[in-house]
N, C-alpha and C positions, 0 to 999 in steps of 0.2 A: 374485562373491557378490552377485547382482543383487537379492535379496530380503532381505538384510541391513538390519536398521533402523539408523537413524542413533544416535549415542552420546547418551543421556541423562545429564545432568550433574545434580549436586546444590547447593543453596544453599552457598557458602563453599569449594566445590571449586577447587584450582589448576588453570588451564586453561593457563598458559604465562608467559612472563617477558616484560617490555617491550623488552628487548634485541633480540627476534626477531620480536615481534608487536606489533599495536595493540588496545588495548582498546575493544571496540565495544557495541553495546547489550547491556543484561542482564548487564553486568560492571562490575568496579570494580579499582582498583591499589592494592595493599597491599605495602609493602616489596619494590617491583619486580617483584611478581607480579601476573598477572590472574587474578582470582578472580570466580566465578559468584556473581551476587546472587541467583538463584533457580532453581527447579526448570525445566528446560527441556531443549529440545534443542541440542547443540553445533552451531554453523554457523560453520566457520572457511574463509576464503579466503586468498588471498595477501597481503592487507593487515590485515584485523581478525579478531578472535576474537568471535564474538556469542553470545548464549544467547538462544534463540526460547522463548516461553512456549507451552505446550500449547494454552491458552485465555487469555482475557481480553480486556479493552478496549484500544484502542490506546495507547501511550504515545509523543507526539509528541516530534520531533526537528527541529531548525532545518533548513529547506532541504527537508524531505520534501514531496512531492507528494501531495496528498490530493484527496478528493472531499467537499465539505461540503453539508449543506441548512440553507438559512436558516431559523432558529427565531422572530427577530423583527426588525423593521427599527426602528432608534433615529434619533434626529435628525441624529447623527454618524457612523453605520456600522450595522452589523449584528452581531447573535449567530448564530453558525453552529455547528451539530451536526457535530463532525468525529470522532464516534464515540470521543471521549475522556471521562475522567472529568468534565470541565467544558466548556461551550461556549468558541470561540473567538471572538475580536473582530476584525471586518473594518472598518478605518476608511475613510472616504470619500477620504482621500487616496490608498489603497492598490488604488484601482479605475482602470479607463482611461477612465471618463467624468468629465466635468466637471459635478458635482452641487451644485445650490443646497442651502443649509442646511433641513433640514427635508423635502427632497424625495427620500429614499431609497427610499420604497416604490415609485417610479415605475420603478426600476431593479432592484432586487431585493427580493422579498416573500417572506412565510412560504411554505415549500415550495419554492422555488426550488432548484435544485441548480447547484453551482459547481465548476469544476476549480481548485484554489488551491495555495500554498505555503505552509508554516509559516516565519513571518519572525522571530518572537521567542518566547522562554520566559522569564518573569521567575522570581524566587526563590520566588514563592508559586504557581508551577506554573499561570499565568495565560498563555494562548496568544493570539498574535496572527497573522493570514494575511494574505497579499497575493495580488491579481491581477496584478500588474506583473512578469510574466516571461512568456517565450515560451510560447504554446499554451495560456494560462489564461483561462477566459471562462465565462460562464454557459451550462449544458448545456441544448440544445434538442433534444428526441427522443431516440432510443435507450433503451436499458433499463439500470437500475443495478441490481447484484446486490451481496450481501455475502458476505464469506468471513472466517475467522479471520485477524486481522492478522498472526498468527506464521507464516502459511502464504504470505503475499504474496512474500517473496523467493524461494521455490520457483516459484510462479507466473510471476514476471517471468523468472526464471532467470538464470544468470551473463551478465552484460553483454547482458541482454534475449534470451537465446537461447531461451527457452521461448515467450515472445510471438511473436517472429519466427517459431517454427515453427507457430504458430497461424495468423498471418497469411500465411505461405506456401501452406496448404492451405485456408483458408477466407478468403473475400472479406469482409472486415469492418474496422470501425474500433474499436480497444481503447485504453481509457485506464485504467491500473491504479493505484489511489490507495494509497499505503502504510499508509493507515488501514483498510484491508480493505473498500473499496468500489471496483467495478469498473465502468466504462460499457462499454457494447457497443451499437454501430450497425450496421445492415445490414438486408438482407432478414431475412424471419422464420425462414427455414430455416437461413440462416446464423448467426443468434443461438442459434437452439436448439443447433446443432453447438459452437459457441463454449461455451455454458452447460454442456453436458454434459462438455466437456473440462476445463473449469475446476474443475468440481466433482469430476472424477476425480482431476485433480492435487491438490487439496485434500485429498481422502480418504487418498489414498498418498504424500503430502509427504514422511514420514519414511523411506521407502524406498529402496534403491538401483535404478538401471536405469530410472528413469521416464521420463526424457527419451526413451530408445528405445522404451519401450512407448507413449508418447504419440505419437511419430512413426509407429509402425506402425499405431496406430489410426487417425491422420488420415489417412494413405495409403491404408487401407482405406474409410474413408468417402468419401474423393474418388472412389475407383474407384466405389463403389455409387451415389453422386450422378450420375456421368457415365452 
């Protein structure tokens, strides 16, 4: 059934129970049952049951890797747009540089892009991010595109399979932020091929057999390039 659409679920719909599954994004637990908290697409794997929104802004979760755009440099840190309802705060103690008080603009300024990780979310939904993790830094060069955050799991693929497929056939560097921003670096032709592939994955994300179709497309394009 390669073109069968993925299952759409409704708010308050029972999706499973906590004895055999874990509640993931877009769900809550009530009386031992995992229940959908919104209209969306069911995404179940061996560990979690998730409900992905059709559209909407990014809902941060601690330990998510994201791409942020600096909005403002403050004396003790930065306000960063992470494609969420409100900006995140990046404190000077959460970057790899030794910064003097008030010198934040020398390191990151308005419009700069960073690869970061969500470190804290408080009860009032204020977000804090960090650069203190592997492969997190200020972005230089390349291109950033935006997709629907709900499509990110499909673009990444199970255990990174879809991104690995793209890298197998196209020479490029890719960082996929879970907030719907993707950084791509390479030569012009490679970047164009990556963008075409990502947009195809995004547009066909809720169909089955997508991985096979993408691989066939990449194989064909690779032959044409040669």
